[in-house]
Structures are given as C-alpha cells and as structure tokens.
N, CA, C and O atoms as CSV, one atom per row, in Angstrom:
chain,resi,resn,atom,element,x,y,z
A,1,MET,N,N,9.833,3.283,2.961
A,1,MET,CA,C,8.605,2.893,3.688
A,1,MET,C,C,8.848,1.533,4.268
A,1,MET,O,O,9.613,0.743,3.715
A,2,ASN,N,N,8.193,1.243,5.403
A,2,ASN,CA,C,8.345,-0.002,6.208
A,2,ASN,C,C,7.231,-0.985,5.948
A,2,ASN,O,O,6.054,-0.626,5.955
A,3,PHE,N,N,7.594,-2.188,5.725
A,3,PHE,CA,C,6.486,-3.236,5.524
A,3,PHE,C,C,6.946,-4.496,6.328
A,3,PHE,O,O,7.443,-5.454,5.737
A,4,PRO,N,N,6.786,-4.483,7.586
A,4,PRO,CA,C,7.196,-5.692,8.474
A,4,PRO,C,C,6.509,-6.908,8.004
A,4,PRO,O,O,5.339,-6.874,7.624
A,5,ASN,N,N,7.241,-8.012,8.024
A,5,ASN,CA,C,6.625,-9.371,7.775
A,5,ASN,C,C,5.901,-10.028,8.833
A,5,ASN,O,O,5.217,-11.036,8.654
A,6,ASP,N,N,6.077,-9.378,10.063
A,6,ASP,CA,C,5.343,-10.029,11.255
A,6,ASP,C,C,3.910,-9.600,11.510
A,6,ASP,O,O,3.327,-9.929,12.543
A,7,VAL,N,N,3.283,-8.778,10.455
A,7,VAL,CA,C,2.116,-8.281,10.678
A,7,VAL,C,C,1.299,-8.673,9.418
A,7,VAL,O,O,1.900,-8.986,8.390
A,8,LYS,N,N,0.011,-8.665,9.468
A,8,LYS,CA,C,-0.980,-8.854,8.356
A,8,LYS,C,C,-1.489,-7.484,8.020
A,8,LYS,O,O,-1.529,-6.627,8.902
A,9,TYR,N,N,-1.852,-7.247,6.882
A,9,TYR,CA,C,-2.536,-5.878,6.369
A,9,TYR,C,C,-3.844,-5.976,5.801
A,9,TYR,O,O,-4.241,-7.012,5.267
A,10,THR,N,N,-4.597,-4.828,5.905
A,10,THR,CA,C,-5.904,-4.709,5.243
A,10,THR,C,C,-5.845,-3.891,4.022
A,10,THR,O,O,-4.889,-3.141,3.824
A,11,LYS,N,N,-6.790,-3.997,3.223
A,11,LYS,CA,C,-6.906,-3.068,1.984
A,11,LYS,C,C,-7.173,-1.589,2.395
A,11,LYS,O,O,-6.896,-0.643,1.657
A,12,GLU,N,N,-7.740,-1.459,3.649
A,12,GLU,CA,C,-7.993,-0.217,4.303
A,12,GLU,C,C,-6.679,0.431,4.979
A,12,GLU,O,O,-6.688,1.532,5.529
A,13,HIS,N,N,-5.697,-0.294,4.877
A,13,HIS,CA,C,-4.436,0.238,5.500
A,13,HIS,C,C,-4.230,0.173,7.127
A,13,HIS,O,O,-3.556,0.971,7.778
A,14,GLU,N,N,-4.929,-0.911,7.625
A,14,GLU,CA,C,-4.625,-1.101,8.970
A,14,GLU,C,C,-3.744,-2.375,9.031
A,14,GLU,O,O,-3.723,-3.130,8.058
A,15,TRP,N,N,-2.999,-2.645,10.169
A,15,TRP,CA,C,-2.256,-3.911,10.302
A,15,TRP,C,C,-2.611,-4.417,11.530
A,15,TRP,O,O,-3.071,-3.689,12.410
A,16,ILE,N,N,-2.404,-5.843,11.700
A,16,ILE,CA,C,-2.600,-6.427,12.983
A,16,ILE,C,C,-1.472,-7.444,13.177
A,16,ILE,O,O,-1.024,-8.079,12.222
A,17,ARG,N,N,-1.050,-7.578,14.346
A,17,ARG,CA,C,0.032,-8.485,14.816
A,17,ARG,C,C,-0.464,-9.302,15.922
A,17,ARG,O,O,-0.866,-8.785,16.964
A,18,LEU,N,N,-0.447,-10.613,15.717
A,18,LEU,CA,C,-0.882,-11.441,16.936
A,18,LEU,C,C,0.262,-11.907,17.836
A,18,LEU,O,O,1.278,-12.430,17.377
A,19,GLU,N,N,0.063,-11.703,19.073
A,19,GLU,CA,C,1.129,-12.128,20.177
A,19,GLU,C,C,0.429,-12.868,21.179
A,19,GLU,O,O,-0.068,-12.324,22.165
A,20,GLY,N,N,0.375,-14.133,20.946
A,20,GLY,CA,C,-0.250,-15.093,21.879
A,20,GLY,C,C,-1.778,-14.947,21.573
A,20,GLY,O,O,-2.163,-15.107,20.415
A,21,ASP,N,N,-2.561,-14.681,22.462
A,21,ASP,CA,C,-4.039,-14.647,22.287
A,21,ASP,C,C,-4.475,-13.185,22.146
A,21,ASP,O,O,-5.681,-12.953,22.059
A,22,VAL,N,N,-3.640,-12.238,22.118
A,22,VAL,CA,C,-3.905,-10.770,21.901
A,22,VAL,C,C,-3.308,-10.318,20.729
A,22,VAL,O,O,-2.233,-10.805,20.378
A,23,ALA,N,N,-3.901,-9.385,20.027
A,23,ALA,CA,C,-3.421,-8.785,18.821
A,23,ALA,C,C,-3.345,-7.299,18.842
A,23,ALA,O,O,-4.308,-6.668,19.280
A,24,TYR,N,N,-2.332,-6.714,18.426
A,24,TYR,CA,C,-2.093,-5.267,18.220
A,24,TYR,C,C,-2.660,-4.807,16.939
A,24,TYR,O,O,-2.439,-5.480,15.933
A,25,VAL,N,N,-3.397,-3.686,16.865
A,25,VAL,CA,C,-3.834,-3.096,15.704
A,25,VAL,C,C,-3.310,-1.668,15.450
A,25,VAL,O,O,-3.192,-0.908,16.411
A,26,GLY,N,N,-2.989,-1.264,14.197
A,26,GLY,CA,C,-2.561,0.203,14.049
A,26,GLY,C,C,-2.834,0.390,12.560
A,26,GLY,O,O,-3.446,-0.411,11.854
A,27,ILE,N,N,-2.308,1.537,12.175
A,27,ILE,CA,C,-2.331,1.930,10.574
A,27,ILE,C,C,-0.992,1.696,10.092
A,27,ILE,O,O,-0.048,1.614,10.877
A,28,THR,N,N,-0.851,1.577,8.767
A,28,THR,CA,C,0.394,1.263,8.178
A,28,THR,C,C,1.139,2.521,7.962
A,28,THR,O,O,0.630,3.642,7.983
A,29,ASP,N,N,2.401,2.247,7.750
A,29,ASP,CA,C,3.386,3.301,7.490
A,29,ASP,C,C,2.948,4.160,6.291
A,29,ASP,O,O,3.075,5.384,6.327
A,30,TYR,N,N,2.446,3.532,5.257
A,30,TYR,CA,C,1.908,4.157,4.005
A,30,TYR,C,C,0.691,5.003,4.544
A,30,TYR,O,O,0.549,6.178,4.205
A,31,ALA,N,N,-0.083,4.434,5.302
A,31,ALA,CA,C,-1.327,5.268,5.728
A,31,ALA,C,C,-0.969,6.491,6.362
A,31,ALA,O,O,-1.472,7.565,6.031
A,32,GLN,N,N,-0.043,6.357,7.341
A,32,GLN,CA,C,0.362,7.676,8.238
A,32,GLN,C,C,1.008,8.637,7.404
A,32,GLN,O,O,0.873,9.840,7.627
A,33,GLU,N,N,1.890,8.081,6.202
A,33,GLU,CA,C,2.428,9.038,5.455
A,33,GLU,C,C,1.417,9.784,4.509
A,33,GLU,O,O,1.619,10.962,4.213
A,34,GLN,N,N,0.315,9.085,4.032
A,34,GLN,CA,C,-0.813,9.664,3.228
A,34,GLN,C,C,-1.527,10.724,3.938
A,34,GLN,O,O,-1.933,11.757,3.405
A,35,LEU,N,N,-1.664,10.397,5.230
A,35,LEU,CA,C,-2.681,11.167,6.083
A,35,LEU,C,C,-1.876,12.481,6.540
A,35,LEU,O,O,-2.504,13.530,6.679
A,36,GLY,N,N,-0.629,12.438,6.752
A,36,GLY,CA,C,0.182,13.606,7.270
A,36,GLY,C,C,0.169,13.510,8.708
A,36,GLY,O,O,0.031,12.425,9.273
A,37,ASP,N,N,0.324,14.745,9.403
A,37,ASP,CA,C,0.504,14.905,10.753
A,37,ASP,C,C,-0.745,14.614,11.596
A,37,ASP,O,O,-1.750,15.322,11.519
A,38,ILE,N,N,-0.645,13.512,12.432
A,38,ILE,CA,C,-1.948,13.063,13.055
A,38,ILE,C,C,-2.021,13.883,14.295
A,38,ILE,O,O,-1.043,13.995,15.034
A,39,VAL,N,N,-3.151,14.451,14.532
A,39,VAL,CA,C,-3.284,15.347,15.690
A,39,VAL,C,C,-4.239,14.800,16.783
A,39,VAL,O,O,-4.270,15.357,17.880
A,40,PHE,N,N,-4.980,13.781,16.526
A,40,PHE,CA,C,-5.995,13.087,17.475
A,40,PHE,C,C,-6.368,11.767,17.156
A,40,PHE,O,O,-6.573,11.478,15.976
A,41,VAL,N,N,-6.488,10.903,18.074
A,41,VAL,CA,C,-6.937,9.553,17.786
A,41,VAL,C,C,-8.083,9.348,18.801
A,41,VAL,O,O,-7.880,9.468,20.009
A,42,ASP,N,N,-9.284,9.038,18.290
A,42,ASP,CA,C,-10.434,8.850,19.110
A,42,ASP,C,C,-10.928,7.458,19.024
A,42,ASP,O,O,-11.344,6.997,17.962
A,43,ILE,N,N,-10.886,6.730,20.212
A,43,ILE,CA,C,-11.298,5.242,20.182
A,43,ILE,C,C,-12.285,5.192,21.351
A,43,ILE,O,O,-11.861,5.407,22.486
A,44,GLN,N,N,-13.581,4.919,21.137
A,44,GLN,CA,C,-14.657,4.822,22.240
A,44,GLN,C,C,-15.119,3.285,22.193
A,44,GLN,O,O,-16.197,3.026,22.728
A,45,THR,N,N,-14.407,2.268,21.611
A,45,THR,CA,C,-15.015,1.052,21.504
A,45,THR,C,C,-14.362,-0.011,22.590
A,45,THR,O,O,-14.745,-1.181,22.612
A,46,VAL,N,N,-13.398,0.463,23.441
A,46,VAL,CA,C,-12.798,-0.351,24.495
A,46,VAL,C,C,-13.963,-1.182,25.264
A,46,VAL,O,O,-14.880,-0.572,25.813
A,47,GLY,N,N,-13.898,-2.418,25.280
A,47,GLY,CA,C,-14.851,-3.342,25.969
A,47,GLY,C,C,-15.903,-3.848,25.055
A,47,GLY,O,O,-16.738,-4.663,25.446
A,48,GLU,N,N,-15.880,-3.346,23.750
A,48,GLU,CA,C,-16.937,-3.833,22.803
A,48,GLU,C,C,-16.335,-4.992,21.961
A,48,GLU,O,O,-15.129,-5.105,21.737
A,49,THR,N,N,-17.268,-5.814,21.532
A,49,THR,CA,C,-16.932,-6.871,20.551
A,49,THR,C,C,-17.419,-6.376,19.193
A,49,THR,O,O,-18.585,-6.029,19.009
A,50,LEU,N,N,-16.517,-6.360,18.293
A,50,LEU,CA,C,-16.841,-5.829,16.839
A,50,LEU,C,C,-16.581,-6.855,15.894
A,50,LEU,O,O,-15.821,-7.788,16.153
A,51,ALA,N,N,-17.201,-6.725,14.763
A,51,ALA,CA,C,-17.084,-7.679,13.623
A,51,ALA,C,C,-15.915,-7.098,12.814
A,51,ALA,O,O,-15.544,-5.931,12.940
A,52,ALA,N,N,-15.356,-7.992,11.971
A,52,ALA,CA,C,-14.283,-7.545,11.009
A,52,ALA,C,C,-14.814,-6.482,10.222
A,52,ALA,O,O,-15.964,-6.578,9.795
A,53,ASP,N,N,-14.075,-5.425,9.967
A,53,ASP,CA,C,-14.273,-4.346,9.059
A,53,ASP,C,C,-15.193,-3.403,9.629
A,53,ASP,O,O,-15.598,-2.476,8.927
A,54,GLU,N,N,-15.612,-3.542,10.950
A,54,GLU,CA,C,-16.442,-2.553,11.693
A,54,GLU,C,C,-15.509,-1.429,12.111
A,54,GLU,O,O,-14.314,-1.654,12.306
A,55,VAL,N,N,-16.074,-0.149,12.259
A,55,VAL,CA,C,-15.276,0.943,12.602
A,55,VAL,C,C,-14.921,0.902,14.093
A,55,VAL,O,O,-15.853,0.612,14.842
A,56,PHE,N,N,-13.814,1.127,14.602
A,56,PHE,CA,C,-13.433,0.928,15.926
A,56,PHE,C,C,-13.023,2.383,16.498
A,56,PHE,O,O,-12.899,2.562,17.709
A,57,GLY,N,N,-12.842,3.306,15.647
A,57,GLY,CA,C,-12.354,4.571,16.121
A,57,GLY,C,C,-12.180,5.546,14.783
A,57,GLY,O,O,-12.510,5.269,13.630
A,58,THR,N,N,-11.624,6.650,15.226
A,58,THR,CA,C,-11.294,7.615,14.092
A,58,THR,C,C,-9.854,8.174,14.350
A,58,THR,O,O,-9.364,8.203,15.479
A,59,ILE,N,N,-9.217,8.610,13.239
A,59,ILE,CA,C,-7.937,9.305,13.441
A,59,ILE,C,C,-7.987,10.614,12.728
A,59,ILE,O,O,-8.468,10.678,11.597
A,60,GLU,N,N,-7.502,11.682,13.352
A,60,GLU,CA,C,-7.691,12.931,12.824
A,60,GLU,C,C,-6.399,13.727,12.374
A,60,GLU,O,O,-5.477,13.859,13.179
A,61,VAL,N,N,-6.330,14.198,11.249
A,61,VAL,CA,C,-5.236,15.012,10.762
A,61,VAL,C,C,-5.765,16.440,10.734
A,61,VAL,O,O,-6.907,16.706,11.109
A,62,VAL,N,N,-4.886,17.377,10.270
A,62,VAL,CA,C,-5.172,18.697,10.184
A,62,VAL,C,C,-6.537,19.001,9.275
A,62,VAL,O,O,-7.415,19.778,9.647
A,63,LYS,N,N,-6.565,18.345,8.169
A,63,LYS,CA,C,-7.627,18.500,7.285
A,63,LYS,C,C,-8.897,17.523,7.246
A,63,LYS,O,O,-9.978,17.807,6.731
A,64,THR,N,N,-8.607,16.451,7.814
A,64,THR,CA,C,-9.791,15.446,7.727
A,64,THR,C,C,-9.811,14.490,8.913
A,64,THR,O,O,-8.840,14.479,9.669
A,65,ILE,N,N,-10.742,13.773,9.103
A,65,ILE,CA,C,-10.987,12.644,9.919
A,65,ILE,C,C,-11.211,11.334,9.172
A,65,ILE,O,O,-12.005,11.309,8.231
A,66,SER,N,N,-10.540,10.238,9.554
A,66,SER,CA,C,-10.646,9.052,8.796
A,66,SER,C,C,-11.091,7.911,9.831
A,66,SER,O,O,-10.579,7.808,10.946
A,67,ASP,N,N,-12.054,7.104,9.368
A,67,ASP,CA,C,-12.481,5.964,10.234
A,67,ASP,C,C,-11.283,4.977,10.181
A,67,ASP,O,O,-10.482,4.955,9.246
A,68,LEU,N,N,-11.229,4.157,11.275
A,68,LEU,CA,C,-10.360,3.041,11.543
A,68,LEU,C,C,-11.305,1.730,11.537
A,68,LEU,O,O,-12.365,1.644,12.156
A,69,PHE,N,N,-10.742,0.742,10.742
A,69,PHE,CA,C,-11.544,-0.369,10.647
A,69,PHE,C,C,-10.835,-1.674,11.204
A,69,PHE,O,O,-9.662,-1.909,10.918
A,70,LEU,N,N,-11.595,-2.522,12.019
A,70,LEU,CA,C,-11.023,-3.614,12.585
A,70,LEU,C,C,-10.678,-4.639,11.564
A,70,LEU,O,O,-11.509,-4.973,10.720
A,71,PRO,N,N,-9.368,-5.200,11.613
A,71,PRO,CA,C,-8.997,-6.183,10.652
A,71,PRO,C,C,-9.767,-7.426,10.772
A,71,PRO,O,O,-10.258,-7.903,9.748
A,72,VAL,N,N,-9.933,-8.020,11.934
A,72,VAL,CA,C,-10.663,-9.269,12.069
A,72,VAL,C,C,-11.665,-9.033,13.391
A,72,VAL,O,O,-11.485,-8.112,14.188
A,73,ALA,N,N,-12.583,-9.863,13.480
A,73,ALA,CA,C,-13.564,-9.815,14.519
A,73,ALA,C,C,-12.996,-10.057,15.826
A,73,ALA,O,O,-12.155,-10.952,15.906
A,74,GLY,N,N,-13.339,-9.361,16.941
A,74,GLY,CA,C,-12.835,-9.427,18.239
A,74,GLY,C,C,-13.291,-8.490,19.253
A,74,GLY,O,O,-14.080,-7.592,18.956
A,75,GLU,N,N,-12.855,-8.641,20.400
A,75,GLU,CA,C,-13.145,-7.704,21.518
A,75,GLU,C,C,-12.057,-6.659,21.733
A,75,GLU,O,O,-10.911,-7.073,21.913
A,76,VAL,N,N,-12.285,-5.393,21.735
A,76,VAL,CA,C,-11.303,-4.400,22.084
A,76,VAL,C,C,-11.041,-4.296,23.326
A,76,VAL,O,O,-11.863,-3.855,24.129
A,77,LEU,N,N,-9.776,-4.719,23.669
A,77,LEU,CA,C,-9.304,-4.818,25.159
A,77,LEU,C,C,-8.705,-3.440,25.732
A,77,LEU,O,O,-8.835,-3.160,26.924
A,78,GLU,N,N,-8.149,-2.728,24.973
A,78,GLU,CA,C,-7.372,-1.549,25.334
A,78,GLU,C,C,-7.046,-0.473,24.261
A,78,GLU,O,O,-6.933,-0.821,23.085
A,79,GLN,N,N,-6.910,0.671,24.589
A,79,GLN,CA,C,-6.422,1.581,23.539
A,79,GLN,C,C,-5.075,2.097,23.999
A,79,GLN,O,O,-4.840,2.165,25.206
A,80,ASN,N,N,-4.156,2.474,23.075
A,80,ASN,CA,C,-2.955,2.984,23.509
A,80,ASN,C,C,-3.075,4.407,24.139
A,80,ASN,O,O,-3.292,5.400,23.445
A,81,GLU,N,N,-2.923,4.448,25.485
A,81,GLU,CA,C,-3.087,5.725,26.283
A,81,GLU,C,C,-2.056,6.886,25.850
A,81,GLU,O,O,-2.293,8.093,25.897
A,82,ALA,N,N,-0.928,6.307,25.443
A,82,ALA,CA,C,0.103,7.222,25.114
A,82,ALA,C,C,-0.253,8.261,24.001
A,82,ALA,O,O,0.270,9.372,23.910
A,83,LEU,N,N,-1.199,7.762,23.176
A,83,LEU,CA,C,-1.563,8.625,21.937
A,83,LEU,C,C,-2.455,9.858,22.421
A,83,LEU,O,O,-2.611,10.855,21.715
A,84,GLU,N,N,-3.023,9.708,23.677
A,84,GLU,CA,C,-3.790,10.951,24.107
A,84,GLU,C,C,-2.913,12.110,24.188
A,84,GLU,O,O,-3.332,13.206,23.816
A,85,GLU,N,N,-1.668,11.957,24.664
A,85,GLU,CA,C,-0.835,13.121,24.904
A,85,GLU,C,C,0.285,13.194,23.588
A,85,GLU,O,O,0.847,14.264,23.357
A,86,GLN,N,N,0.551,12.040,22.789
A,86,GLN,CA,C,1.450,12.151,21.807
A,86,GLN,C,C,0.868,11.331,20.605
A,86,GLN,O,O,1.359,10.235,20.335
A,87,PRO,N,N,-0.196,11.858,19.865
A,87,PRO,CA,C,-0.761,11.314,18.715
A,87,PRO,C,C,0.319,11.064,17.566
A,87,PRO,O,O,0.192,10.169,16.730
A,88,GLU,N,N,1.311,11.881,17.611
A,88,GLU,CA,C,2.353,11.847,16.635
A,88,GLU,C,C,3.159,10.571,16.715
A,88,GLU,O,O,3.978,10.318,15.831
A,89,LEU,N,N,2.962,9.760,17.735
A,89,LEU,CA,C,3.672,8.478,17.839
A,89,LEU,C,C,3.227,7.639,16.596
A,89,LEU,O,O,4.051,6.914,16.038
A,90,VAL,N,N,1.992,7.723,16.173
A,90,VAL,CA,C,1.570,6.989,14.972
A,90,VAL,C,C,2.310,7.363,13.778
A,90,VAL,O,O,2.580,6.506,12.936
A,91,ASN,N,N,2.675,8.634,13.634
A,91,ASN,CA,C,3.601,9.003,12.468
A,91,ASN,C,C,5.054,8.492,12.697
A,91,ASN,O,O,5.688,7.982,11.774
A,92,LYS,N,N,5.527,8.628,13.849
A,92,LYS,CA,C,7.000,8.311,14.216
A,92,LYS,C,C,7.170,6.844,14.119
A,92,LYS,O,O,8.213,6.428,13.615
A,93,ASP,N,N,6.193,5.927,14.579
A,93,ASP,CA,C,6.604,4.581,14.774
A,93,ASP,C,C,5.287,3.744,14.691
A,93,ASP,O,O,4.888,3.082,15.650
A,94,PRO,N,N,4.614,3.811,13.457
A,94,PRO,CA,C,3.386,3.145,13.353
A,94,PRO,C,C,3.187,1.632,13.708
A,94,PRO,O,O,2.062,1.200,13.962
A,95,TYR,N,N,4.317,0.824,13.719
A,95,TYR,CA,C,4.264,-0.519,13.970
A,95,TYR,C,C,4.689,-0.855,15.441
A,95,TYR,O,O,4.614,-1.980,15.936
A,96,GLY,N,N,5.145,0.270,16.072
A,96,GLY,CA,C,5.717,0.027,17.486
A,96,GLY,C,C,4.934,0.892,18.531
A,96,GLY,O,O,3.832,0.587,18.987
A,97,GLU,N,N,5.596,1.927,18.823
A,97,GLU,CA,C,4.756,2.671,19.898
A,97,GLU,C,C,3.522,3.388,19.414
A,97,GLU,O,O,2.762,3.941,20.209
A,98,GLY,N,N,3.326,3.381,18.151
A,98,GLY,CA,C,2.093,4.116,17.616
A,98,GLY,C,C,1.005,3.135,17.360
A,98,GLY,O,O,0.134,3.437,16.544
A,99,TRP,N,N,0.963,1.897,18.026
A,99,TRP,CA,C,-0.142,1.040,17.951
A,99,TRP,C,C,-1.388,1.730,18.397
A,99,TRP,O,O,-1.313,2.677,19.180
A,100,LEU,N,N,-2.480,1.318,17.955
A,100,LEU,CA,C,-3.794,1.860,18.357
A,100,LEU,C,C,-4.599,1.201,19.492
A,100,LEU,O,O,-5.002,1.791,20.495
A,101,ILE,N,N,-4.781,-0.120,19.196
A,101,ILE,CA,C,-5.684,-0.857,20.176
A,101,ILE,C,C,-5.035,-2.265,20.255
A,101,ILE,O,O,-4.283,-2.685,19.376
A,102,LYS,N,N,-5.384,-2.986,21.401
A,102,LYS,CA,C,-5.225,-4.392,21.564
A,102,LYS,C,C,-6.556,-4.930,21.550
A,102,LYS,O,O,-7.519,-4.393,22.098
A,103,ILE,N,N,-6.583,-6.132,20.834
A,103,ILE,CA,C,-7.916,-6.894,20.740
A,103,ILE,C,C,-7.607,-8.334,21.222
A,103,ILE,O,O,-6.459,-8.775,21.289
A,104,LYS,N,N,-8.741,-9.047,21.560
A,104,LYS,CA,C,-8.845,-10.391,21.670
A,104,LYS,C,C,-9.622,-10.901,20.509
A,104,LYS,O,O,-10.847,-10.786,20.474
A,105,PRO,N,N,-8.882,-11.507,19.481
A,105,PRO,CA,C,-9.500,-11.958,18.395
A,105,PRO,C,C,-10.555,-13.034,18.603
A,105,PRO,O,O,-10.332,-13.965,19.376
A,106,ALA,N,N,-11.768,-12.925,17.891
A,106,ALA,CA,C,-12.829,-13.939,18.056
A,106,ALA,C,C,-12.212,-15.306,17.551
A,106,ALA,O,O,-11.306,-15.389,16.722
A,107,ALA,N,N,-12.853,-16.381,18.190
A,107,ALA,CA,C,-12.520,-17.724,17.814
A,107,ALA,C,C,-12.438,-17.974,16.387
A,107,ALA,O,O,-11.585,-18.698,15.874
A,108,ASP,N,N,-13.413,-17.311,15.721
A,108,ASP,CA,C,-13.537,-17.617,14.156
A,108,ASP,C,C,-12.899,-16.433,13.481
A,108,ASP,O,O,-13.273,-16.181,12.336
A,109,ALA,N,N,-11.967,-15.662,14.053
A,109,ALA,CA,C,-11.313,-14.600,13.349
A,109,ALA,C,C,-10.482,-15.111,12.136
A,109,ALA,O,O,-9.642,-16.005,12.237
A,110,ASP,N,N,-10.811,-14.420,10.903
A,110,ASP,CA,C,-10.262,-14.860,9.661
A,110,ASP,C,C,-9.024,-14.113,9.264
A,110,ASP,O,O,-9.084,-13.200,8.442
A,111,PHE,N,N,-7.890,-14.488,9.839
A,111,PHE,CA,C,-6.591,-13.927,9.507
A,111,PHE,C,C,-6.222,-14.313,8.042
A,111,PHE,O,O,-5.415,-13.585,7.463
A,112,GLY,N,N,-6.659,-15.221,7.492
A,112,GLY,CA,C,-6.350,-15.707,6.233
A,112,GLY,C,C,-6.818,-14.783,5.132
A,112,GLY,O,O,-6.202,-14.839,4.067
A,113,ARG,N,N,-7.837,-13.932,5.250
A,113,ARG,CA,C,-8.318,-13.027,4.383
A,113,ARG,C,C,-7.456,-11.791,4.248
A,113,ARG,O,O,-7.725,-10.964,3.376
A,114,LEU,N,N,-6.409,-11.622,5.090
A,114,LEU,CA,C,-5.643,-10.532,5.191
A,114,LEU,C,C,-4.512,-10.558,4.281
A,114,LEU,O,O,-4.282,-11.636,3.732
A,115,LEU,N,N,-3.759,-9.559,4.021
A,115,LEU,CA,C,-2.607,-9.529,3.050
A,115,LEU,C,C,-1.287,-9.653,3.824
A,115,LEU,O,O,-1.161,-9.160,4.944
A,116,ASP,N,N,-0.348,-10.293,3.228
A,116,ASP,CA,C,1.060,-10.332,3.686
A,116,ASP,C,C,1.683,-9.086,3.182
A,116,ASP,O,O,1.099,-8.300,2.436
A,117,ALA,N,N,2.877,-8.940,3.614
A,117,ALA,CA,C,3.648,-7.706,3.292
A,117,ALA,C,C,3.741,-7.553,1.698
A,117,ALA,O,O,3.588,-6.434,1.207
A,118,GLU,N,N,3.979,-8.620,0.923
A,118,GLU,CA,C,4.280,-8.586,-0.472
A,118,GLU,C,C,2.951,-8.159,-1.189
A,118,GLU,O,O,2.951,-7.335,-2.104
A,119,ALA,N,N,1.860,-8.749,-0.735
A,119,ALA,CA,C,0.521,-8.449,-1.268
A,119,ALA,C,C,0.196,-6.952,-1.076
A,119,ALA,O,O,-0.242,-6.202,-1.949
A,120,TYR,N,N,0.498,-6.613,0.296
A,120,TYR,CA,C,0.153,-5.164,0.611
A,120,TYR,C,C,0.908,-4.094,-0.306
A,120,TYR,O,O,0.337,-3.117,-0.789
A,121,LYS,N,N,2.266,-4.396,-0.489
A,121,LYS,CA,C,3.199,-3.646,-1.275
A,121,LYS,C,C,2.580,-3.487,-2.683
A,121,LYS,O,O,2.486,-2.396,-3.245
A,122,ALA,N,N,2.149,-4.704,-3.228
A,122,ALA,CA,C,1.438,-4.790,-4.584
A,122,ALA,C,C,0.244,-3.864,-4.614
A,122,ALA,O,O,0.053,-3.096,-5.557
A,123,LEU,N,N,-0.559,-3.950,-3.560
A,123,LEU,CA,C,-1.752,-3.153,-3.479
A,123,LEU,C,C,-1.518,-1.596,-3.585
A,123,LEU,O,O,-2.202,-0.863,-4.298
A,124,ILE,N,N,-0.478,-1.180,-2.799
A,124,ILE,CA,C,-0.272,0.360,-2.885
A,124,ILE,C,C,0.522,0.790,-4.093
A,124,ILE,O,O,0.540,1.972,-4.436
A,125,ASN,N,N,1.161,-0.123,-4.726
A,125,ASN,CA,C,1.979,0.263,-5.672
A,125,ASN,C,C,1.260,0.273,-7.126
A,125,ASN,O,O,1.852,0.591,-8.158
A,126,ASN,N,N,-0.055,-0.106,-7.064
A,126,ASN,CA,C,-0.990,-0.070,-8.253
A,126,ASN,C,C,-1.367,1.326,-8.588
A,126,ASN,O,O,-2.126,1.551,-9.531
C-alpha cells in the first residue's frame, strides 16, 4: 500500500496535495482498495465554494455509492475529465492520474488539522 509523504490525509480517506495556490484532491490507496472496482465518479460541484468536510461528489463501485468529502475549505476549480471514460484510474493510480478534483483552498484553509502519512498509517492499522 502506498502512503506518499507529499500529501495530507483525512480520517475519511481523502488526500490533498498543494501545488502552488492549487490543490489536488483524491481518495487514498487504502480507500480504493477497500471500495473495490470503481465504476463511476460523480462530481457536480465545479465552480462552487465548499466548507471543509462538505460533500463534493460521490464515487460508485459495484455494490455501493460513497460520498467524497473536501479536506479543506475552498473552491472546486476542475474535475478530472479522464475519469468519465476511465474511472478505474482511481484504482490504478490514486495519487497520480486518478486524482478527483482541483481546488483553490480558502485563505483560512486549515491544513494543520489533516494527517501526515505516519498518522494516517496509524489510523488505518487500528
């Protein structure tokens, strides 16, 4: 299982990576493994400003649909269009080509409340 050190994690199994003034958001390797084969990603919040922990979309597997929660407050700038045709990219490369959305974090976005790789590993190993 992969736990990159250049991202922050949530207890709900999302990750966020800040690149300049834009951040990429996705689900963790652990989450995609637990969910199984992803068949559809539904994000209807592009252009909206959301609070931390607010639902920004859903991810569908054969047996269930799961909500996706925004790690920090910000504006949803873009969704990963490649997932429309290839939702399995989330399974294959959750921290790379399988990213879900790009956001512009709010000025008061609280990255400090998120988990680093070691804290996230400890969370899922309990």
